Biopython code that builds the backbone (N, CA, C, O; Angstrom):
import numpy as np
from Bio.PDB.StructureBuilder import StructureBuilder

atoms = [
    (1, "MET", "N", (-9.422, 97.963, 29.188)),
    (1, "MET", "CA", (-10.474, 98.491, 28.329)),
    (1, "MET", "C", (-11.513, 97.393, 28.063)),
    (1, "MET", "O", (-11.177, 96.212, 27.970)),
    (2, "ASN", "N", (-12.749, 97.799, 27.945)),
    (2, "ASN", "CA", (-13.783, 96.823, 27.619)),
    (2, "ASN", "C", (-14.314, 97.085, 26.216)),
    (2, "ASN", "O", (-13.919, 98.050, 25.563)),
    (3, "SER", "N", (-15.206, 96.224, 25.763)),
    (3, "SER", "CA", (-15.653, 96.284, 24.373)),
    (3, "SER", "C", (-16.524, 97.492, 24.054)),
    (3, "SER", "O", (-16.833, 97.735, 22.887)),
    (4, "THR", "N", (-16.924, 98.252, 25.065)),
    (4, "THR", "CA", (-17.768, 99.416, 24.794)),
    (4, "THR", "C", (-17.049, 100.738, 25.003)),
    (4, "THR", "O", (-17.659, 101.796, 24.843)),
    (5, "ASP", "N", (-15.763, 100.708, 25.360)),
    (5, "ASP", "CA", (-15.076, 101.988, 25.508)),
    (5, "ASP", "C", (-14.765, 102.567, 24.128)),
    (5, "ASP", "O", (-14.702, 101.841, 23.136)),
    (6, "LEU", "N", (-14.576, 103.862, 24.084)),
    (6, "LEU", "CA", (-14.445, 104.572, 22.809)),
    (6, "LEU", "C", (-13.285, 104.069, 21.951)),
    (6, "LEU", "O", (-13.500, 103.816, 20.766)),
    (7, "PRO", "N", (-12.070, 103.910, 22.478)),
    (7, "PRO", "CA", (-10.981, 103.417, 21.627)),
    (7, "PRO", "C", (-11.277, 102.044, 21.018)),
    (7, "PRO", "O", (-10.961, 101.796, 19.855)),
    (8, "THR", "N", (-11.883, 101.155, 21.804)),
    (8, "THR", "CA", (-12.212, 99.830, 21.284)),
    (8, "THR", "C", (-13.260, 99.920, 20.186)),
    (8, "THR", "O", (-13.152, 99.235, 19.169)),
    (9, "CYS", "N", (-14.266, 100.752, 20.378)),
    (9, "CYS", "CA", (-15.309, 100.927, 19.356)),
    (9, "CYS", "C", (-14.712, 101.484, 18.059)),
    (9, "CYS", "O", (-15.048, 101.023, 16.968)),
    (10, "ILE", "N", (-13.833, 102.469, 18.185)),
    (10, "ILE", "CA", (-13.208, 103.062, 16.997)),
    (10, "ILE", "C", (-12.347, 102.027, 16.288)),
    (10, "ILE", "O", (-12.407, 101.907, 15.064)),
    (11, "ASN", "N", (-11.548, 101.281, 17.038)),
    (11, "ASN", "CA", (-10.708, 100.250, 16.428)),
    (11, "ASN", "C", (-11.543, 99.204, 15.707)),
    (11, "ASN", "O", (-11.189, 98.780, 14.607)),
    (12, "THR", "N", (-12.642, 98.786, 16.311)),
    (12, "THR", "CA", (-13.523, 97.794, 15.695)),
    (12, "THR", "C", (-14.086, 98.322, 14.378)),
    (12, "THR", "O", (-14.096, 97.609, 13.374)),
    (13, "LYS", "N", (-14.551, 99.560, 14.383)),
    (13, "LYS", "CA", (-15.113, 100.164, 13.166)),
    (13, "LYS", "C", (-14.055, 100.337, 12.083)),
    (13, "LYS", "O", (-14.328, 100.102, 10.906)),
    (14, "LEU", "N", (-12.839, 100.748, 12.476)),
    (14, "LEU", "CA", (-11.769, 100.914, 11.485)),
    (14, "LEU", "C", (-11.364, 99.572, 10.881)),
    (14, "LEU", "O", (-11.126, 99.487, 9.676)),
    (15, "LYS", "N", (-11.283, 98.533, 11.693)),
    (15, "LYS", "CA", (-10.965, 97.204, 11.170)),
    (15, "LYS", "C", (-12.009, 96.763, 10.152)),
    (15, "LYS", "O", (-11.669, 96.232, 9.095)),
    (16, "ARG", "N", (-13.276, 96.985, 10.473)),
    (16, "ARG", "CA", (-14.363, 96.631, 9.551)),
    (16, "ARG", "C", (-14.270, 97.452, 8.267)),
    (16, "ARG", "O", (-14.454, 96.921, 7.171)),
    (17, "TYR", "N", (-13.984, 98.739, 8.402)),
    (17, "TYR", "CA", (-13.871, 99.624, 7.238)),
    (17, "TYR", "C", (-12.773, 99.138, 6.291)),
    (17, "TYR", "O", (-12.996, 99.019, 5.087)),
    (18, "PHE", "N", (-11.586, 98.858, 6.840)),
    (18, "PHE", "CA", (-10.475, 98.425, 5.994)),
    (18, "PHE", "C", (-10.722, 97.035, 5.406)),
    (18, "PHE", "O", (-10.310, 96.756, 4.281)),
    (19, "LYS", "N", (-11.388, 96.170, 6.157)),
    (19, "LYS", "CA", (-11.721, 94.839, 5.638)),
    (19, "LYS", "C", (-12.674, 94.953, 4.449)),
    (19, "LYS", "O", (-12.524, 94.236, 3.459)),
    (20, "GLN", "N", (-13.651, 95.853, 4.545)),
    (20, "GLN", "CA", (-14.617, 96.040, 3.461)),
    (20, "GLN", "C", (-13.966, 96.625, 2.214)),
    (20, "GLN", "O", (-14.467, 96.429, 1.107)),
    (21, "LEU", "N", (-12.859, 97.335, 2.378)),
    (21, "LEU", "CA", (-12.149, 97.887, 1.221)),
    (21, "LEU", "C", (-11.530, 96.787, 0.372)),
    (21, "LEU", "O", (-11.312, 96.961, -0.827)),
    (22, "ASN", "N", (-11.250, 95.653, 1.003)),
    (22, "ASN", "CA", (-10.721, 94.493, 0.292)),
    (22, "ASN", "C", (-9.481, 94.834, -0.531)),
    (22, "ASN", "O", (-9.371, 94.453, -1.697)),
    (23, "GLY", "N", (-8.551, 95.554, 0.090)),
    (23, "GLY", "CA", (-7.292, 95.881, -0.572)),
    (23, "GLY", "C", (-7.325, 97.122, -1.452)),
    (23, "GLY", "O", (-6.287, 97.518, -1.982)),
    (24, "GLU", "N", (-8.475, 97.740, -1.620)),
    (24, "GLU", "CA", (-8.596, 98.960, -2.434)),
    (24, "GLU", "C", (-7.799, 100.091, -1.780)),
    (24, "GLU", "O", (-7.778, 100.211, -0.555)),
    (25, "GLN", "N", (-7.152, 100.910, -2.592)),
    (25, "GLN", "CA", (-6.381, 102.043, -2.075)),
    (25, "GLN", "C", (-7.319, 103.070, -1.445)),
    (25, "GLN", "O", (-8.416, 103.326, -1.941)),
    (26, "VAL", "N", (-6.862, 103.641, -0.354)),
    (26, "VAL", "CA", (-7.668, 104.636, 0.352)),
    (26, "VAL", "C", (-6.749, 105.725, 0.881)),
    (26, "VAL", "O", (-5.580, 105.473, 1.176)),
    (27, "SER", "N", (-7.277, 106.927, 0.999)),
    (27, "SER", "CA", (-6.526, 108.022, 1.617)),
    (27, "SER", "C", (-7.511, 108.912, 2.365)),
    (27, "SER", "O", (-8.721, 108.835, 2.154)),
    (28, "GLY", "N", (-6.985, 109.744, 3.228)),
    (28, "GLY", "CA", (-7.831, 110.686, 3.962)),
    (28, "GLY", "C", (-8.609, 110.065, 5.108)),
    (28, "GLY", "O", (-9.635, 110.603, 5.524)),
    (29, "VAL", "N", (-8.133, 108.941, 5.622)),
    (29, "VAL", "CA", (-8.862, 108.256, 6.693)),
    (29, "VAL", "C", (-8.925, 109.109, 7.956)),
    (29, "VAL", "O", (-9.975, 109.181, 8.594)),
    (30, "ARG", "N", (-7.836, 109.748, 8.323)),
    (30, "ARG", "CA", (-7.829, 110.581, 9.532)),
    (30, "ARG", "C", (-8.889, 111.668, 9.448)),
    (30, "ARG", "O", (-9.641, 111.885, 10.398)),
    (31, "LYS", "N", (-8.947, 112.345, 8.318)),
    (31, "LYS", "CA", (-9.925, 113.425, 8.132)),
    (31, "LYS", "C", (-11.350, 112.870, 8.215)),
    (31, "LYS", "O", (-12.217, 113.474, 8.846)),
    (32, "MET", "N", (-11.587, 111.729, 7.583)),
    (32, "MET", "CA", (-12.906, 111.115, 7.601)),
    (32, "MET", "C", (-13.317, 110.779, 9.039)),
    (32, "MET", "O", (-14.436, 111.078, 9.456)),
    (33, "VAL", "N", (-12.409, 110.157, 9.789)),
    (33, "VAL", "CA", (-12.713, 109.770, 11.167)),
    (33, "VAL", "C", (-12.964, 111.003, 12.032)),
    (33, "VAL", "O", (-13.898, 111.025, 12.834)),
    (34, "MET", "N", (-12.135, 112.018, 11.869)),
    (34, "MET", "CA", (-12.285, 113.240, 12.670)),
    (34, "MET", "C", (-13.623, 113.924, 12.384)),
    (34, "MET", "O", (-14.317, 114.338, 13.312)),
    (35, "GLN", "N", (-13.985, 114.044, 11.110)),
    (35, "GLN", "CA", (-15.236, 114.703, 10.761)),
    (35, "GLN", "C", (-16.443, 113.907, 11.241)),
    (35, "GLN", "O", (-17.387, 114.471, 11.795)),
    (36, "GLU", "N", (-16.408, 112.607, 11.029)),
    (36, "GLU", "CA", (-17.542, 111.785, 11.446)),
    (36, "GLU", "C", (-17.706, 111.802, 12.965)),
    (36, "GLU", "O", (-18.821, 111.941, 13.469)),
    (37, "SER", "N", (-16.599, 111.662, 13.693)),
    (37, "SER", "CA", (-16.710, 111.640, 15.149)),
    (37, "SER", "C", (-17.105, 113.015, 15.688)),
    (37, "SER", "O", (-17.850, 113.107, 16.664)),
    (38, "GLU", "N", (-16.614, 114.072, 15.064)),
    (38, "GLU", "CA", (-16.976, 115.416, 15.515)),
    (38, "GLU", "C", (-18.466, 115.678, 15.288)),
    (38, "GLU", "O", (-19.147, 116.187, 16.178)),
    (39, "SER", "N", (-18.965, 115.341, 14.124)),
    (39, "SER", "CA", (-20.377, 115.605, 13.836)),
    (39, "SER", "C", (-21.286, 114.794, 14.754)),
    (39, "SER", "O", (-22.305, 115.303, 15.220)),
    (40, "ILE", "N", (-20.929, 113.535, 15.020)),
    (40, "ILE", "CA", (-21.725, 112.692, 15.918)),
    (40, "ILE", "C", (-21.702, 113.261, 17.332)),
    (40, "ILE", "O", (-22.736, 113.306, 17.999)),
    (41, "THR", "N", (-20.533, 113.694, 17.794)),
    (41, "THR", "CA", (-20.396, 114.250, 19.134)),
    (41, "THR", "C", (-21.199, 115.535, 19.278)),
    (41, "THR", "O", (-21.901, 115.724, 20.272)),
    (42, "ILE", "N", (-21.099, 116.414, 18.291)),
    (42, "ILE", "CA", (-21.846, 117.679, 18.346)),
    (42, "ILE", "C", (-23.341, 117.407, 18.365)),
    (42, "ILE", "O", (-24.063, 118.005, 19.163)),
    (43, "LYS", "N", (-23.819, 116.521, 17.506)),
    (43, "LYS", "CA", (-25.254, 116.204, 17.467)),
    (43, "LYS", "C", (-25.707, 115.616, 18.798)),
    (43, "LYS", "O", (-26.762, 115.982, 19.315)),
    (44, "PHE", "N", (-24.912, 114.708, 19.350)),
    (44, "PHE", "CA", (-25.264, 114.096, 20.630)),
    (44, "PHE", "C", (-25.407, 115.158, 21.721)),
    (44, "PHE", "O", (-26.389, 115.160, 22.464)),
    (45, "VAL", "N", (-24.429, 116.058, 21.816)),
    (45, "VAL", "CA", (-24.459, 117.084, 22.859)),
    (45, "VAL", "C", (-25.621, 118.051, 22.626)),
    (45, "VAL", "O", (-26.309, 118.430, 23.574)),
    (46, "LEU", "N", (-25.842, 118.447, 21.384)),
    (46, "LEU", "CA", (-26.973, 119.336, 21.093)),
    (46, "LEU", "C", (-28.301, 118.698, 21.509)),
    (46, "LEU", "O", (-29.153, 119.358, 22.103)),
    (47, "ASP", "N", (-28.469, 117.425, 21.196)),
    (47, "ASP", "CA", (-29.697, 116.727, 21.597)),
    (47, "ASP", "C", (-29.802, 116.649, 23.121)),
    (47, "ASP", "O", (-30.885, 116.805, 23.686)),
    (48, "MET", "N", (-28.671, 116.407, 23.777)),
    (48, "MET", "CA", (-28.645, 116.277, 25.234)),
    (48, "MET", "C", (-29.083, 117.570, 25.920)),
    (48, "MET", "O", (-29.745, 117.531, 26.957)),
    (49, "VAL", "N", (-28.711, 118.727, 25.335)),
    (49, "VAL", "CA", (-29.060, 120.022, 25.947)),
    (49, "VAL", "C", (-30.241, 120.677, 25.244)),
    (49, "VAL", "O", (-30.451, 121.885, 25.354)),
    (50, "GLU", "N", (-31.010, 119.866, 24.521)),
    (50, "GLU", "CA", (-32.228, 120.338, 23.834)),
    (50, "GLU", "C", (-31.941, 121.514, 22.910)),
    (50, "GLU", "O", (-32.677, 122.501, 22.896)),
    (51, "GLN", "N", (-30.856, 121.397, 22.135)),
    (51, "GLN", "CA", (-30.456, 122.357, 21.101)),
    (51, "GLN", "C", (-29.969, 123.704, 21.642)),
    (51, "GLN", "O", (-29.870, 124.664, 20.878)),
    (52, "ASN", "N", (-29.671, 123.796, 22.912)),
    (52, "ASN", "CA", (-29.142, 125.028, 23.498)),
    (52, "ASN", "C", (-27.677, 125.172, 23.068)),
    (52, "ASN", "O", (-26.793, 124.517, 23.622)),
    (53, "GLN", "N", (-27.433, 126.027, 22.084)),
    (53, "GLN", "CA", (-26.100, 126.137, 21.502)),
    (53, "GLN", "C", (-25.069, 126.703, 22.477)),
    (53, "GLN", "O", (-23.904, 126.307, 22.435)),
    (54, "SER", "N", (-25.466, 127.597, 23.329)),
    (54, "SER", "CA", (-24.519, 128.143, 24.316)),
    (54, "SER", "C", (-24.052, 127.057, 25.275)),
    (54, "SER", "O", (-22.863, 126.951, 25.576)),
    (55, "GLU", "N", (-24.988, 126.260, 25.749)),
    (55, "GLU", "CA", (-24.644, 125.167, 26.669)),
    (55, "GLU", "C", (-23.833, 124.094, 25.946)),
    (55, "GLU", "O", (-22.869, 123.568, 26.502)),
    (56, "ALA", "N", (-24.211, 123.771, 24.731)),
    (56, "ALA", "CA", (-23.472, 122.772, 23.954)),
    (56, "ALA", "C", (-22.036, 123.235, 23.722)),
    (56, "ALA", "O", (-21.099, 122.451, 23.870)),
    (57, "ALA", "N", (-21.861, 124.491, 23.363)),
    (57, "ALA", "CA", (-20.519, 125.031, 23.125)),
    (57, "ALA", "C", (-19.679, 124.950, 24.393)),
    (57, "ALA", "O", (-18.494, 124.621, 24.336)),
    (58, "ARG", "N", (-20.284, 125.245, 25.526)),
    (58, "ARG", "CA", (-19.567, 125.163, 26.806)),
    (58, "ARG", "C", (-19.116, 123.723, 27.075)),
    (58, "ARG", "O", (-17.963, 123.483, 27.432)),
    (59, "ILE", "N", (-20.023, 122.784, 26.901)),
    (59, "ILE", "CA", (-19.711, 121.371, 27.139)),
    (59, "ILE", "C", (-18.631, 120.885, 26.181)),
    (59, "ILE", "O", (-17.734, 120.140, 26.576)),
    (60, "LEU", "N", (-18.718, 121.306, 24.922)),
    (60, "LEU", "CA", (-17.765, 120.870, 23.903)),
    (60, "LEU", "C", (-16.423, 121.591, 24.001)),
    (60, "LEU", "O", (-15.434, 121.151, 23.414)),
    (61, "GLY", "N", (-16.389, 122.692, 24.738)),
    (61, "GLY", "CA", (-15.142, 123.444, 24.892)),
    (61, "GLY", "C", (-14.793, 124.275, 23.669)),
    (61, "GLY", "O", (-13.624, 124.397, 23.304)),
    (62, "MET", "N", (-15.807, 124.841, 23.041)),
    (62, "MET", "CA", (-15.578, 125.725, 21.895)),
    (62, "MET", "C", (-16.497, 126.937, 22.025)),
    (62, "MET", "O", (-17.477, 126.903, 22.770)),
    (63, "ASN", "N", (-16.178, 128.003, 21.299)),
    (63, "ASN", "CA", (-17.071, 129.151, 21.385)),
    (63, "ASN", "C", (-18.303, 128.920, 20.507)),
    (63, "ASN", "O", (-18.299, 128.079, 19.608)),
    (64, "ARG", "N", (-19.349, 129.685, 20.792)),
    (64, "ARG", "CA", (-20.627, 129.477, 20.112)),
    (64, "ARG", "C", (-20.535, 129.732, 18.617)),
    (64, "ARG", "O", (-21.220, 129.073, 17.833)),
    (65, "GLY", "N", (-19.694, 130.684, 18.211)),
    (65, "GLY", "CA", (-19.513, 130.963, 16.788)),
    (65, "GLY", "C", (-18.934, 129.767, 16.044)),
    (65, "GLY", "O", (-19.369, 129.440, 14.940)),
    (66, "THR", "N", (-17.959, 129.125, 16.651)),
    (66, "THR", "CA", (-17.365, 127.923, 16.053)),
    (66, "THR", "C", (-18.402, 126.814, 15.976)),
    (66, "THR", "O", (-18.497, 126.113, 14.969)),
    (67, "LEU", "N", (-19.176, 126.657, 17.039)),
    (67, "LEU", "CA", (-20.222, 125.637, 17.041)),
    (67, "LEU", "C", (-21.223, 125.893, 15.924)),
    (67, "LEU", "O", (-21.608, 124.966, 15.211)),
    (68, "LYS", "N", (-21.647, 127.142, 15.765)),
    (68, "LYS", "CA", (-22.604, 127.476, 14.701)),
    (68, "LYS", "C", (-22.047, 127.129, 13.320)),
    (68, "LYS", "O", (-22.779, 126.626, 12.468)),
    (69, "LYS", "N", (-20.760, 127.394, 13.095)),
    (69, "LYS", "CA", (-20.128, 127.053, 11.818)),
    (69, "LYS", "C", (-20.123, 125.546, 11.595)),
    (69, "LYS", "O", (-20.368, 125.078, 10.483)),
    (70, "LYS", "N", (-19.845, 124.792, 12.648)),
    (70, "LYS", "CA", (-19.797, 123.344, 12.526)),
    (70, "LYS", "C", (-21.193, 122.764, 12.327)),
    (70, "LYS", "O", (-21.355, 121.777, 11.609)),
    (71, "ILE", "N", (-22.185, 123.355, 12.943)),
    (71, "ILE", "CA", (-23.571, 122.925, 12.739)),
    (71, "ILE", "C", (-23.946, 123.094, 11.273)),
    (71, "ILE", "O", (-24.576, 122.217, 10.681)),
    (72, "ALA", "N", (-23.554, 124.226, 10.688)),
    (72, "ALA", "CA", (-23.829, 124.467, 9.273)),
    (72, "ALA", "C", (-23.014, 123.512, 8.384)),
    (72, "ALA", "O", (-23.535, 122.952, 7.419)),
    (73, "LEU", "N", (-21.742, 123.339, 8.723)),
    (73, "LEU", "CA", (-20.867, 122.462, 7.944)),
    (73, "LEU", "C", (-21.404, 121.039, 7.880)),
    (73, "LEU", "O", (-21.429, 120.426, 6.813)),
    (74, "TYR", "N", (-21.830, 120.519, 9.021)),
    (74, "TYR", "CA", (-22.306, 119.135, 9.098)),
    (74, "TYR", "C", (-23.809, 119.015, 8.873)),
    (74, "TYR", "O", (-24.377, 117.925, 8.951)),
    (75, "LYS", "N", (-24.447, 120.160, 8.591)),
    (75, "LYS", "CA", (-25.889, 120.180, 8.346)),
    (75, "LYS", "C", (-26.680, 119.546, 9.494)),
    (75, "LYS", "O", (-27.535, 118.682, 9.299)),
    (76, "LEU", "N", (-26.353, 120.017, 10.694)),
    (76, "LEU", "CA", (-27.033, 119.513, 11.882)),
    (76, "LEU", "C", (-28.201, 120.428, 12.217)),
    (76, "LEU", "O", (-28.916, 120.186, 13.189)),
]
sb = StructureBuilder()
sb.init_structure("model")
sb.init_model(0)
sb.init_chain("A")
sb.init_seg("    ")
for serial, (resi, resn, name, xyz) in enumerate(atoms, 1):
    if name == "N":
        sb.init_residue(resn, " ", resi, " ")
    sb.init_atom(name, np.array(xyz, "f"), 0.0, 1.0, " ", f" {name:<3s}", serial, name[0])
structure = sb.get_structure()
């Protein structure tokens, strides 16, 4: 793996996140990571296909109705 692959980038960001907490208690990290990565991925794909929701849903492997709900949820 190199420094720009996805697992390395996620690990780097998580290490920074926990370091910034400075020992403070935290919970819900999995949910936070999943939501943030999902919203970024959806926005990236939507931009890539010039907001074509049918094409974005196909690329993302979800139906268009689910994509529309996630667009509303993440305010994209």
